[in-house]
C-alpha positions as CSV (number, residue, x, y, z in Angstrom):
1,M,61.3,-4.0,-38.9
2,N,62.2,-0.7,-40.7
3,K,60.5,2.6,-40.0
4,K,58.7,2.5,-43.4
5,G,57.1,-0.8,-42.5
6,Q,56.0,0.4,-39.1
7,V,54.4,3.5,-40.6
8,T,52.5,1.3,-43.1
9,I,51.1,-0.8,-40.3
10,F,50.0,2.2,-38.3
11,V,48.3,3.7,-41.4
12,I,46.4,0.5,-42.0
13,L,45.3,0.3,-38.4
14,G,44.2,3.9,-38.5
15,I,42.1,3.3,-41.5
16,L,40.5,0.2,-39.9
17,I,39.7,2.2,-36.8
18,V,38.1,5.0,-38.8
19,V,36.0,2.5,-40.9
20,A,34.9,0.7,-37.7
21,G,33.8,4.0,-36.2
22,V,31.9,5.0,-39.3
23,L,30.1,1.6,-39.3
24,Y,29.3,1.8,-35.6
25,F,27.7,5.3,-35.9
26,S,25.9,4.3,-39.1
27,F,24.2,1.3,-37.6
28,R,24.0,1.9,-33.9
29,D,20.4,2.9,-34.2
30,V,19.4,-0.5,-35.7
31,V,18.4,-3.0,-33.1
32,D,17.9,-6.7,-34.0
33,S,14.3,-7.6,-33.2
34,S,15.3,-11.1,-32.4
35,V,16.8,-10.0,-29.1
36,G,13.7,-8.0,-28.1
37,G,14.6,-4.5,-29.3
38,F,14.1,-1.5,-27.2
39,S,11.4,-1.2,-24.5
40,G,7.9,-1.5,-25.9
41,S,8.9,-2.2,-29.5
42,N,7.9,-5.8,-29.3
43,Q,4.3,-4.7,-28.5
44,V,4.1,-3.6,-32.1
45,K,4.9,-7.0,-33.4
46,V,2.5,-8.7,-31.0
47,F,-0.2,-6.3,-32.2
48,V,0.4,-7.2,-35.8
49,D,0.5,-10.9,-34.9
50,E,-2.9,-10.7,-33.2
51,C,-4.4,-8.8,-36.1
52,F,-3.0,-11.3,-38.6
53,E,-4.4,-14.2,-36.6
54,E,-7.8,-12.6,-36.2
55,V,-8.3,-11.7,-39.9
56,S,-6.9,-15.0,-41.1
57,E,-9.4,-17.0,-39.2
58,E,-12.2,-14.6,-40.3
59,A,-11.1,-15.1,-43.9
60,V,-11.1,-18.9,-43.8
61,Y,-14.6,-19.1,-42.3
62,L,-16.1,-16.4,-44.4
63,V,-14.7,-17.9,-47.6
64,G,-16.3,-21.2,-46.6
65,E,-19.6,-19.5,-46.0
66,G,-19.2,-17.9,-49.4
67,G,-18.7,-21.2,-51.2
68,G,-15.1,-20.5,-51.8
69,Y,-15.3,-16.8,-52.7
70,F,-14.7,-13.6,-50.8
71,I,-15.6,-11.4,-53.8
72,S,-17.6,-12.8,-56.6
73,E,-20.0,-11.5,-59.3
74,N,-22.0,-14.8,-59.3
75,F,-24.3,-14.1,-56.4
76,S,-27.8,-15.5,-56.0
77,E,-30.1,-12.6,-55.8
78,E,-32.6,-14.3,-53.5
79,T,-30.2,-15.8,-50.9
80,G,-26.9,-13.9,-51.2
81,F,-24.9,-17.1,-51.5
82,N,-22.6,-17.9,-54.4
83,Y,-23.4,-20.2,-57.2
84,H,-21.5,-23.3,-58.0
85,L,-23.7,-24.4,-60.8
86,Y,-26.0,-22.0,-62.8
87,G,-27.7,-24.2,-65.4
88,E,-24.8,-25.5,-67.4
89,E,-22.3,-22.9,-66.1
90,N,-19.9,-24.2,-63.6
91,Y,-18.6,-21.7,-61.0
92,F,-17.0,-24.1,-58.6
93,P,-13.7,-22.5,-57.6
94,S,-10.3,-24.3,-57.8
95,L,-8.2,-24.5,-54.7
96,E,-5.9,-21.9,-56.2
97,T,-8.9,-19.5,-56.5
98,I,-9.9,-20.1,-52.9
99,E,-6.3,-19.5,-51.7
100,E,-6.3,-16.2,-53.6
101,E,-9.6,-15.2,-52.1
102,I,-8.3,-15.9,-48.6
103,S,-5.1,-13.9,-49.2
104,L,-7.1,-11.0,-50.6
105,Y,-9.4,-10.8,-47.6
106,V,-6.5,-11.0,-45.2
107,A,-4.4,-8.3,-46.9
108,T,-7.4,-6.0,-47.1
109,N,-8.6,-6.4,-43.6
110,L,-5.2,-6.5,-42.0
111,F,-4.7,-3.0,-43.3
112,F,-7.8,-1.8,-41.5
113,C,-7.0,-3.8,-38.4
114,I,-3.6,-2.2,-37.8
115,N,-5.3,1.2,-38.4
116,D,-2.1,2.9,-39.3
117,F,-0.7,2.0,-35.9
118,Q,-2.8,4.8,-34.3
119,D,-2.5,3.0,-30.9
120,F,1.3,3.5,-30.9
121,S,1.6,7.3,-31.0
122,E,4.8,7.1,-28.9
123,F,6.7,5.5,-31.8
124,E,7.4,6.6,-35.3
125,I,6.3,3.6,-37.4
126,K,6.7,3.1,-41.1
127,Y,5.6,0.1,-43.0
128,G,5.6,-1.3,-46.5
129,K,3.4,-3.6,-48.7
130,I,1.3,-6.3,-47.1
131,D,2.1,-9.6,-48.9
132,V,-0.1,-12.5,-48.0
133,S,0.2,-16.1,-49.2
134,T,-2.2,-19.0,-48.5
135,E,-1.9,-22.8,-48.8
136,I,-4.8,-25.1,-48.4
137,F,-4.2,-28.7,-47.2
138,N,-6.6,-31.5,-46.5
139,D,-6.7,-30.8,-42.8
140,S,-5.6,-27.2,-42.4
141,V,-5.1,-23.8,-44.1
142,E,-1.8,-22.0,-43.6
143,V,-1.5,-18.2,-44.1
144,G,1.8,-16.5,-44.3
145,L,2.7,-12.8,-44.1
146,D,5.5,-10.7,-45.3
147,F,5.1,-7.1,-44.0
148,P,8.1,-4.8,-43.4
149,V,7.6,-2.7,-40.3
150,S,10.1,-0.2,-38.9
151,V,9.6,1.1,-35.4
152,R,11.6,4.1,-34.2
153,K,11.9,5.7,-30.8
154,G,14.5,8.4,-30.5
155,E,17.8,7.1,-31.9
156,E,16.7,3.4,-31.8
157,V,15.1,1.4,-34.6
158,V,13.6,-2.1,-34.8
159,R,12.7,-3.6,-38.1
160,F,10.3,-6.6,-38.6
161,E,10.0,-8.3,-42.0
162,S,8.0,-11.5,-41.7
163,F,5.7,-13.0,-39.1
164,D,4.8,-16.5,-37.9
165,K,2.4,-18.5,-40.2
166,I,-1.1,-18.8,-39.0
167,I,-2.4,-22.4,-39.2
168,I,-6.2,-22.8,-39.1
169,P,-7.1,-26.5,-38.5
170,V,-10.1,-26.8,-40.8
171,R,-10.5,-29.5,-43.4
172,L,-11.1,-27.2,-46.3
173,G,-8.9,-29.2,-48.7
174,E,-10.9,-32.4,-48.0
175,M,-14.2,-30.5,-48.4
176,H,-13.0,-29.3,-51.7
177,F,-12.2,-32.8,-52.8
178,V,-15.7,-34.0,-51.8
179,L,-17.5,-31.2,-53.6
180,D,-15.3,-31.6,-56.7
181,K,-16.1,-35.3,-56.9
182,L,-19.9,-34.5,-56.5
183,I,-19.8,-32.2,-59.5
184,S,-17.5,-34.3,-61.6
185,E,-19.6,-37.5,-61.1
186,D,-22.8,-35.5,-61.7
187,Y,-24.6,-36.4,-58.5
188,Y,-26.4,-33.1,-59.1
189,G,-27.7,-33.0,-62.7
190,E,-30.7,-32.4,-64.9
191,K,-32.5,-35.4,-63.4
192,G,-32.2,-34.0,-59.9
193,I,-30.1,-34.7,-56.9
194,C,-28.9,-38.2,-56.0
195,L,-29.1,-37.6,-52.2
196,S,-28.2,-41.2,-51.4
197,C,-25.0,-40.9,-53.5
198,I,-24.1,-37.6,-51.8
199,D,-24.8,-39.0,-48.3
200,E,-22.6,-42.0,-48.9
201,L,-19.6,-39.9,-50.1
202,V,-20.0,-37.3,-47.4
203,Y,-20.3,-40.0,-44.7
204,E,-17.0,-41.5,-45.8
205,H,-15.3,-38.3,-45.0
206,N,-17.1,-37.6,-41.7
207,F,-19.0,-34.5,-42.9
208,V,-22.6,-33.6,-42.7
209,F,-24.6,-32.6,-45.8
210,E,-27.7,-30.4,-45.7
211,H,-30.0,-29.4,-48.6
212,V,-32.7,-26.8,-48.7
213,G,-34.9,-26.5,-51.8
214,L,-35.6,-22.9,-52.8
215,G,-37.8,-23.2,-55.9
216,E,-35.5,-23.4,-58.9
217,E,-32.5,-23.1,-56.6
218,D,-31.0,-25.5,-54.1
219,L,-29.0,-24.4,-51.1
220,F,-26.3,-26.8,-50.0
221,L,-24.2,-26.9,-46.8
222,L,-21.3,-29.2,-46.2
223,I,-20.5,-29.1,-42.5
224,D,-17.6,-30.4,-40.4
225,F,-18.9,-31.2,-36.9
226,E,-16.2,-33.8,-36.2
227,N,-13.1,-31.5,-36.0
228,E,-12.1,-31.3,-32.3
229,K,-9.4,-28.8,-33.1
230,T,-11.8,-26.0,-33.8
231,E,-14.2,-24.3,-31.5
232,K,-17.0,-24.1,-34.0
233,P,-18.1,-26.2,-37.0
234,Y,-16.7,-25.3,-40.4
235,M,-19.3,-24.8,-43.2
236,F,-19.0,-24.6,-47.0
237,V,-22.2,-23.1,-48.4
238,F,-23.3,-22.6,-52.0
239,V,-26.3,-22.5,-54.3
240,N,-27.1,-24.3,-57.5
241,R,-29.7,-23.1,-59.9
242,R,-31.7,-25.3,-62.3
243,L,-32.7,-23.7,-65.6
244,K,-35.6,-25.1,-67.6
């Protein structure tokens, strides 16, 4: 090999060494969270996971008690529960609407739960937008979270992007199917309530149906006592108002 070729090889090797050095010093402060990060950094992720699980479960139960709504303008003034039917007006929410309501509750209350990471003053923590997605199935509700979090301590940084899905084993999708069928088949109409029809349908799906007359209004509760996966019964509560 001639001297010119040797010089070329040494030049290329020199460039590669310089580039490798630059990359090393540029990224040496980034630690992959999958291998645990630096001491204490994983506590931040655990904290977010716990907040996420807590507010997700709250959201699913509160939306059930609100008749499918977290925020709604269609409140009954006397009882505080949401209407499904108000005379001829139908306010029964779609599954997509309920999913949006759950996501809204989780995003709003997760922000307050993490409290700007005040409990982690030893770290410099920066975070981005909270993005929540919800899917309702017959026997469960799944809530997902994308939430970029950067945790710095000295020269070390750990970044988290997404978190494990929260799966809440309530039969919300099946409840929605039952209620949709009740409304579509007019078990509750101008002539009154066909309680025997309702009881038959509800019994088929192992739910309990309760009705309380409130003058021109009727308070309904569809309750799941049979789900062994949950510690407390799941309720879907709403009000219908008859107009003369």
